[in-house]
DRENDO-1510 file (C-alpha; in Angstrom, 1 decimal, always signed):
<recs>
REC; n; res; u; v; w
REC; 1; MET; +0.0; +0.0; +0.0 .
REC; 2; GLN; +1.4; +3.4; -1.0 .
REC; 3; PHE; +1.1; +6.6; +1.1 .
REC; 4; PRO; +3.0; +9.4; -0.7 .
REC; 5; GLU; +4.4; +11.8; +1.8 .
REC; 6; HIS; +3.7; +15.0; -0.2 .
REC; 7; LEU; -0.1; +14.4; -0.1 .
REC; 8; GLN; -2.7; +15.1; +2.5 .
REC; 9; TYR; -5.5; +12.6; +3.2 .
REC; 10; THR; -9.0; +12.5; +4.5 .
REC; 11; SER; -10.7; +9.9; +6.7 .
REC; 12; ASP; -13.0; +9.2; +3.6 .
REC; 13; HIS; -9.9; +8.0; +1.7 .
REC; 14; GLU; -9.4; +10.9; -0.7 .
REC; 15; TRP; -6.1; +12.7; -1.2 .
REC; 16; ILE; -5.2; +16.3; -2.2 .
REC; 17; ASN; -1.8; +17.7; -3.3 .
REC; 18; ALA; -0.5; +21.3; -2.9 .
REC; 19; ASP; -1.8; +22.2; -6.4 .
REC; 20; GLY; -5.4; +21.2; -5.5 .
REC; 21; ARG; -5.4; +17.9; -7.5 .
REC; 22; VAL; -7.7; +15.3; -5.9 .
REC; 23; GLY; -8.1; +11.5; -6.1 .
REC; 24; ILE; -8.8; +8.5; -4.0 .
REC; 25; THR; -6.1; +6.6; -2.1 .
REC; 26; ASP; -4.5; +3.3; -3.0 .
REC; 27; TYR; -6.3; +1.8; +0.0 .
REC; 28; ALA; -9.7; +3.1; -1.4 .
REC; 29; GLN; -9.2; +1.7; -4.9 .
REC; 30; ASP; -8.0; -1.6; -3.5 .
REC; 31; SER; -11.1; -1.8; -1.3 .
REC; 32; LEU; -13.5; -0.9; -4.2 .
REC; 33; GLY; -12.1; -3.4; -6.6 .
REC; 34; ASP; -12.2; -2.8; -10.3 .
REC; 35; VAL; -13.6; +0.7; -11.0 .
REC; 36; VAL; -16.0; +0.7; -13.9 .
REC; 37; PHE; -17.5; +4.2; -13.8 .
REC; 38; VAL; -16.7; +7.6; -12.3 .
REC; 39; GLU; -19.2; +10.5; -12.1 .
REC; 40; LEU; -17.0; +13.7; -12.3 .
REC; 41; PRO; -17.9; +17.0; -10.8 .
REC; 42; GLU; -18.8; +19.9; -13.0 .
REC; 43; VAL; -16.0; +22.3; -14.0 .
REC; 44; GLY; -16.7; +25.7; -12.4 .
REC; 45; ALA; -18.8; +24.3; -9.6 .
REC; 46; PRO; -18.1; +25.7; -6.1 .
REC; 47; VAL; -17.5; +23.0; -3.5 .
REC; 48; GLU; -17.1; +22.9; +0.2 .
REC; 49; ALA; -14.8; +20.4; +2.1 .
REC; 50; GLY; -16.8; +17.3; +2.8 .
REC; 51; ASP; -19.3; +17.8; +0.0 .
REC; 52; THR; -20.4; +14.8; -2.1 .
REC; 53; ILE; -19.2; +15.8; -5.5 .
REC; 54; GLY; -19.4; +12.5; -7.5 .
REC; 55; VAL; -19.7; +8.8; -7.5 .
REC; 56; ILE; -17.3; +5.9; -8.1 .
REC; 57; GLU; -18.8; +2.6; -9.2 .
REC; 58; SER; -16.9; -0.6; -9.0 .
REC; 59; VAL; -17.7; -4.3; -9.6 .
REC; 60; LYS; -18.3; -4.5; -5.9 .
REC; 61; SER; -20.1; -1.3; -4.9 .
REC; 62; VAL; -21.0; +2.3; -5.5 .
REC; 63; SER; -19.3; +4.9; -3.3 .
REC; 64; ASP; -19.7; +8.6; -3.0 .
REC; 65; LEU; -16.7; +10.8; -3.7 .
REC; 66; TYR; -16.1; +13.7; -1.3 .
REC; 67; SER; -14.2; +16.8; -1.7 .
REC; 68; PRO; -11.2; +17.1; +0.7 .
REC; 69; ALA; -11.2; +20.9; +0.3 .
REC; 70; SER; -13.2; +23.9; -0.4 .
REC; 71; GLY; -12.7; +25.7; -3.7 .
REC; 72; THR; -13.9; +25.8; -7.3 .
REC; 73; VAL; -13.6; +22.8; -9.7 .
REC; 74; ARG; -10.9; +23.9; -12.2 .
REC; 75; ARG; -10.5; +20.8; -14.2 .
REC; 76; VAL; -11.6; +17.1; -14.3 .
REC; 77; ASN; -9.8; +14.1; -15.6 .
REC; 78; GLU; -11.7; +13.4; -18.8 .
REC; 79; ALA; -9.6; +10.3; -19.4 .
REC; 80; LEU; -11.6; +8.6; -16.7 .
REC; 81; GLN; -14.7; +8.7; -18.8 .
REC; 82; GLY; -13.3; +6.1; -21.2 .
REC; 83; SER; -10.8; +4.5; -18.9 .
REC; 84; PRO; -12.0; +4.5; -15.3 .
REC; 85; GLU; -9.6; +1.7; -14.5 .
REC; 86; LEU; -6.8; +4.3; -14.4 .
REC; 87; ILE; -7.9; +4.8; -10.8 .
REC; 88; ASN; -6.9; +1.2; -10.0 .
REC; 89; GLN; -3.8; +1.3; -12.1 .
REC; 90; ASP; -2.3; +4.6; -10.9 .
REC; 91; PRO; -4.4; +6.2; -8.1 .
REC; 92; TYR; -1.8; +8.9; -7.3 .
REC; 93; GLY; -0.9; +9.7; -10.9 .
REC; 94; GLU; -3.0; +9.1; -14.1 .
REC; 95; GLY; -6.0; +8.2; -11.9 .
REC; 96; TRP; -6.5; +11.6; -10.4 .
REC; 97; ILE; -10.1; +12.8; -10.5 .
REC; 98; PHE; -10.4; +16.6; -10.3 .
REC; 99; GLU; -8.6; +19.8; -9.5 .
REC; 100; LEU; -9.7; +22.7; -7.3 .
REC; 101; GLU; -8.8; +26.3; -7.7 .
REC; 102; ASP; -8.0; +28.2; -4.5 .
REC; 103; ALA; -8.2; +25.0; -2.6 .
REC; 104; VAL; -8.6; +25.3; +1.2 .
REC; 105; PRO; -8.2; +21.8; +2.7 .
REC; 106; GLY; -10.8; +20.7; +5.3 .
REC; 107; ASP; -10.0; +18.0; +7.8 .
REC; 108; VAL; -6.9; +16.4; +6.3 .
REC; 109; MET; -4.1; +14.4; +7.8 .
REC; 110; SER; -0.5; +13.6; +7.0 .
REC; 111; ALA; +0.7; +10.4; +5.3 .
REC; 112; ASP; +1.8; +9.0; +8.6 .
REC; 113; SER; -1.5; +9.8; +10.3 .
REC; 114; TYR; -3.4; +8.2; +7.4 .
REC; 115; ARG; -1.2; +5.1; +7.4 .
REC; 116; GLN; -1.9; +4.7; +11.2 .
REC; 117; LYS; -5.6; +5.1; +10.6 .
REC; 118; ILE; -5.6; +2.4; +7.8 .
REC; 119; GLU; -3.5; +0.0; +9.9 .
REC; 120; GLY; -6.1; +0.4; +12.7 .
REC; 121; GLU; -9.0; -0.6; +10.4 .
</recs>
């Protein structure tokens, strides 16, 4: 399981980087199984930290996607529309989901804190 140190994490298993790019964690994609569909947020939409902003469907379940920060959706990963499996293959790289402009993180934690939370589950 990967926990890149440069990212911040939420208890709902999303990550955010310093540029406002957001995705789900390696732990989350592993728990979901094969991702088959991603509902992306609308570009230009204002969001608040903790808002439900989309859905991720896998062969096992359907899960809400939460925003780890407040801001405005600047960009979405259009590649996920045709290749949602990118989330499974590269959750911290090509499998990113959306980007926020002027992101103000909500309740986030460091990689070490997130790792401890996961190991306790």
